[in-house]
VEXTOR-72461 format. One line per 2 residues: number of its first residue (from 1); for each residue z negated, y, x negated of N, C-alpha, C. Coordinates in steps of 0.05 Angstrom, whole numbers. Example, Ala and Ser with C-alpha at 12.3 -4.5 7.8 and 13.67 -1.06 7.14 Angstrom:
BEGIN
1) -156:-114:-264:-156:-90:-246:-156:-66:-264; -142:-45:-257:-143:-21:-273:-157:1:-258
***
This chain:
BEGIN
1) -1942:1984:-2245:-1956:2014:-2238:-1979:2013:-2224; -2003:2026:-2229:-2029:2034:-2220:-2022:2041:-2188
3) -2028:2038:-2169:-2032:2056:-2145:-2062:2053:-2140; -2067:2079:-2127:-2090:2084:-2119:-2089:2098:-2086
5) -2110:2107:-2075:-2100:2122:-2044:-2126:2136:-2043; -2136:2153:-2029:-2157:2166:-2018:-2154:2180:-1988
7) -2173:2179:-1975:-2164:2185:-1942:-2197:2191:-1937; -2190:2219:-1934:-2221:2236:-1928:-2216:2246:-1892
9) -2241:2231:-1872:-2233:2240:-1841:-2264:2248:-1840; -2262:2263:-1814:-2291:2264:-1805:-2303:2242:-1783
11) -2329:2245:-1788:-2338:2221:-1762:-2361:2235:-1748; -2346:2223:-1720:-2370:2251:-1701:-2399:2232:-1702
13) -2391:2213:-1712:-2426:2193:-1718:-2436:2183:-1742; -2458:2195:-1751:-2458:2195:-1784:-2465:2159:-1785
15) -2484:2152:-1760:-2498:2124:-1770:-2469:2104:-1761; -2454:2109:-1736:-2434:2090:-1734:-2407:2090:-1759
17) -2411:2114:-1774:-2391:2107:-1800:-2408:2094:-1823; -2429:2094:-1817:-2443:2075:-1834:-2438:2046:-1824
19) -2440:2045:-1805:-2438:2015:-1793:-2409:2007:-1805; -2390:2022:-1792:-2366:2015:-1791:-2348:2015:-1824
21) -2375:2028:-1844:-2361:2026:-1874:-2374:2000:-1879; -2397:1999:-1881:-2408:1980:-1900:-2409:1955:-1889
23) -2391:1956:-1867:-2393:1923:-1846:-2428:1920:-1841; -2446:1937:-1842:-2476:1925:-1826:-2483:1931:-1804
25) -2499:1915:-1797:-2500:1921:-1770:-2530:1947:-1773; -2523:1969:-1747:-2540:1982:-1754:-2555:1998:-1723
27) -2577:2008:-1727:-2584:2010:-1698:-2585:2048:-1697; -2577:2070:-1675:-2577:2088:-1672:-2597:2093:-1649
29) -2616:2112:-1663:-2645:2111:-1646:-2641:2129:-1632; -2615:2159:-1636:-2612:2179:-1620:-2598:2168:-1592
31) -2582:2155:-1600:-2552:2147:-1572:-2567:2128:-1568; -2581:2104:-1578:-2595:2083:-1559:-2575:2060:-1569
33) -2550:2060:-1585:-2534:2035:-1592:-2544:2023:-1613; -2534:1999:-1615:-2524:1987:-1642:-2499:1983:-1641
35) -2497:1986:-1676:-2465:1983:-1679:-2471:1958:-1698; -2449:1941:-1692:-2444:1919:-1699:-2426:1913:-1733
37) -2426:1939:-1741:-2415:1937:-1765:-2391:1926:-1765; -2365:1932:-1756:-2340:1928:-1745:-2323:1928:-1767
39) -2328:1937:-1787:-2308:1940:-1817:-2307:1917:-1816; -2284:1909:-1841:-2275:1891:-1847:-2295:1875:-1877
41) -2322:1865:-1869:-2343:1863:-1895:-2318:1844:-1917; -2300:1834:-1916:-2283:1829:-1941:-2281:1846:-1955
43) -2274:1869:-1945:-2263:1895:-1960:-2288:1918:-1978; -2307:1909:-1962:-2334:1922:-1973:-2341:1904:-2006
45) -2330:1913:-2021:-2341:1913:-2051:-2374:1918:-2059; -2375:1943:-2058:-2414:1955:-2063:-2408:1974:-2043
47) -2435:1977:-2034:-2447:2002:-2027:-2471:2008:-2038; -2472:2040:-2043:-2489:2052:-2058:-2496:2079:-2042
49) -2522:2093:-2054:-2522:2115:-2041:-2536:2133:-2071; -2524:2153:-2064:-2525:2172:-2084:-2540:2199:-2072
51) -2561:2212:-2083:-2568:2234:-2077:-2561:2263:-2092; -2563:2285:-2095:-2575:2302:-2104:-2601:2305:-2114
53) -2600:2321:-2144:-2619:2329:-2157:-2645:2333:-2132; -2669:2324:-2130:-2690:2338:-2117:-2685:2319:-2094
55) -2678:2312:-2084:-2677:2295:-2044:-2697:2275:-2042; -2703:2276:-2025:-2722:2257:-2026:-2718:2217:-2023
57) -2738:2210:-2031:-2729:2186:-2048:-2729:2166:-2018; -2742:2170:-2003:-2743:2155:-1972:-2700:2153:-1965
59) -2690:2172:-1980:-2655:2177:-1966:-2643:2160:-1975; -2645:2140:-2008:-2638:2126:-2014:-2634:2102:-2000
61) -2647:2100:-1979:-2636:2087:-1958:-2626:2097:-1943; -2595:2073:-1937:-2575:2094:-1924:-2582:2104:-1898
63) -2591:2078:-1882:-2599:2076:-1866:-2622:2104:-1846; -2631:2109:-1858:-2662:2123:-1861:-2649:2154:-1867
65) -2624:2155:-1885:-2614:2172:-1899:-2587:2188:-1874; -2577:2168:-1855:-2561:2178:-1836:-2571:2185:-1810
67) -2596:2175:-1801:-2613:2171:-1785:-2621:2202:-1783; -2630:2212:-1806:-2638:2244:-1817:-2622:2259:-1814
69) -2601:2253:-1822:-2563:2268:-1815:-2564:2271:-1781; -2559:2252:-1769:-2562:2254:-1738:-2582:2279:-1727
71) -2608:2272:-1736:-2631:2288:-1725:-2636:2309:-1731; -2619:2318:-1744:-2610:2348:-1757:-2592:2372:-1747
73) -2571:2356:-1735:-2540:2365:-1725:-2551:2363:-1698; -2545:2386:-1684:-2549:2383:-1659:-2525:2391:-1636
75) -2502:2403:-1653:-2483:2416:-1640:-2467:2396:-1623; -2460:2394:-1603:-2430:2373:-1593:-2410:2365:-1604
77) -2397:2386:-1617:-2379:2389:-1640:-2383:2380:-1661; -2399:2372:-1670:-2410:2371:-1699:-2404:2347:-1710
79) -2391:2347:-1739:-2375:2326:-1751:-2399:2318:-1775; -2423:2302:-1770:-2445:2300:-1786:-2435:2282:-1813
81) -2416:2273:-1814:-2406:2250:-1829:-2376:2251:-1847; -2371:2252:-1864:-2339:2238:-1878:-2345:2213:-1887
83) -2317:2202:-1869:-2311:2188:-1885:-2292:2182:-1910; -2297:2178:-1934:-2278:2173:-1954:-2274:2150:-1969
85) -2246:2135:-1961:-2237:2109:-1966:-2217:2115:-1986; -2225:2096:-2004:-2220:2095:-2035:-2209:2067:-2040
87) -2179:2071:-2043:-2165:2041:-2064:-2159:2047:-2090; -2172:2027:-2105:-2161:2036:-2130:-2149:2010:-2140
89) -2135:2024:-2167:-2113:1988:-2174:-2125:1971:-2177; -2113:1946:-2180:-2132:1922:-2182:-2127:1923:-2214
91) -2114:1933:-2224:-2119:1934:-2253:-2148:1943:-2261; -2158:1952:-2248:-2190:1970:-2256:-2216:1943:-2251
93) -2222:1943:-2268:-2240:1916:-2261:-2269:1931:-2255; -2287:1909:-2230:-2304:1925:-2211:-2314:1943:-2227
95) -2329:1940:-2249:-2350:1957:-2260:-2341:1994:-2262; -2310:1984:-2271:-2289:2016:-2281:-2288:2023:-2245
97) -2286:2003:-2233:-2276:2014:-2195:-2302:2035:-2187; -2329:2020:-2197:-2357:2024:-2192:-2362:2066:-2205
99) -2356:2057:-2225:-2366:2080:-2238:-2343:2100:-2243; -2316:2101:-2235:-2291:2115:-2226:-2305:2135:-2198
101) -2313:2115:-2177:-2320:2125:-2145:-2354:2142:-2155; -2365:2132:-2168:-2397:2147:-2179:-2387:2172:-2187
103) -2374:2169:-2209:-2362:2204:-2222:-2355:2225:-2206; -2336:2204:-2186:-2322:2222:-2167:-2344:2235:-2153
105) -2357:2222:-2139:-2381:2235:-2124:-2394:2254:-2143; -2405:2242:-2159:-2431:2262:-2174:-2421:2287:-2175
107) -2390:2293:-2182:-2378:2308:-2200:-2375:2334:-2167; -2361:2317:-2146:-2347:2331:-2128:-2362:2339:-2097
109) -2385:2315:-2097:-2406:2313:-2075:-2429:2318:-2081; -2441:2303:-2088:-2478:2306:-2101:-2486:2331:-2108
111) -2471:2343:-2125:-2477:2356:-2142:-2477:2390:-2123; -2470:2383:-2099:-2470:2414:-2092:-2499:2422:-2073
***
């Protein structure tokens, strides 16, 4: 039987979340910190950025996008990012897994 899971949680730092989820080394200019990508690289199959229509093209770079998010949000209790972790069935091939996640994002997140 195919098993999947979906977990959504808040992140207090968009740049730290980007580093953790993508396992990329990212510098947070606002905080003066560098995050080393503490996530498990072997679990990162695909990293992509989907933007709503009309969004500035420079936001296709996730680091630029997440720095812009941090620059706009000023409240101390802000949660500028959501972490959406998805585990899809092994029975799905890589292309189908990517398409399923992109379809979910297009319908539920990027279109808003």
